[in-house]
N, C-alpha and C positions, 0 to 999 in steps of 0.2 A: 173866456179862458185866458185872455191876455193878462188879466189881473192875478192869476194864480201863479205861484212859484212852480217851476218845472223840475221834474226828475227825468234825466235822460237815460235811455236804454241804448246800448250799443248793438250793432248788427249781430255780434256774437251772442249777446244775451237774448235777443229776439229769436235767433236760430235755435239756441239751446231750449228755450221755452217751447218753440214749435215742435221740435223733435220729441221732446219728453212728454209734453202735455197734449198736443194735437195729434201727433203720429203715434203716441203710446209706446215709443221705443224705451228699452232699458237704458240706463246710463252708459253701459258698455257699448251698446249698439249706436247710441247717439254720439258718443265720443269718436267712434270709428267713422261715422258719417262726416263729422267735423274735422277729421284728421288730427285729433288731439288725444292726449292721455285722459283716462277716466278721472284722475284727480283734477286736471285742469278743467274738464267739463263740469265737474262738481263745483269748483270755485266760481265759474261763470254762471252756472244755474243759481247758486246761492246768492250771488250778487244781484241777479235779476229779481229773485224773490224778495230780497231785502228792499230794493228800490220800489217795487210794486207795492209792497206792504206799507212803506213810508208814504207813498202817494195816496193810498186808500185811507190810511188812518189819519193823515194830516191834511187831506183835501188838496193835494197837489196834482198838477197836470202831468201826464206821462208823455214825454217827447221821445220819438224814435230818431236816433242819429243815423244819418246815411253817410257812408264813406265818400 
């Protein structure tokens, strides 16, 4: 894995993915849990999906950034 280029996911992106995909919350519910607006939640989720797609399609490693 050290030879692979990395794509980094932020804590917010991981949490958005967890709430939407693992917990099955609606975007409105998930945004409330994250104390953010629905539009901000959508932007964070879209960013996470874009990064994961890039990693899968281009064979890159996914790195989770911790604060």
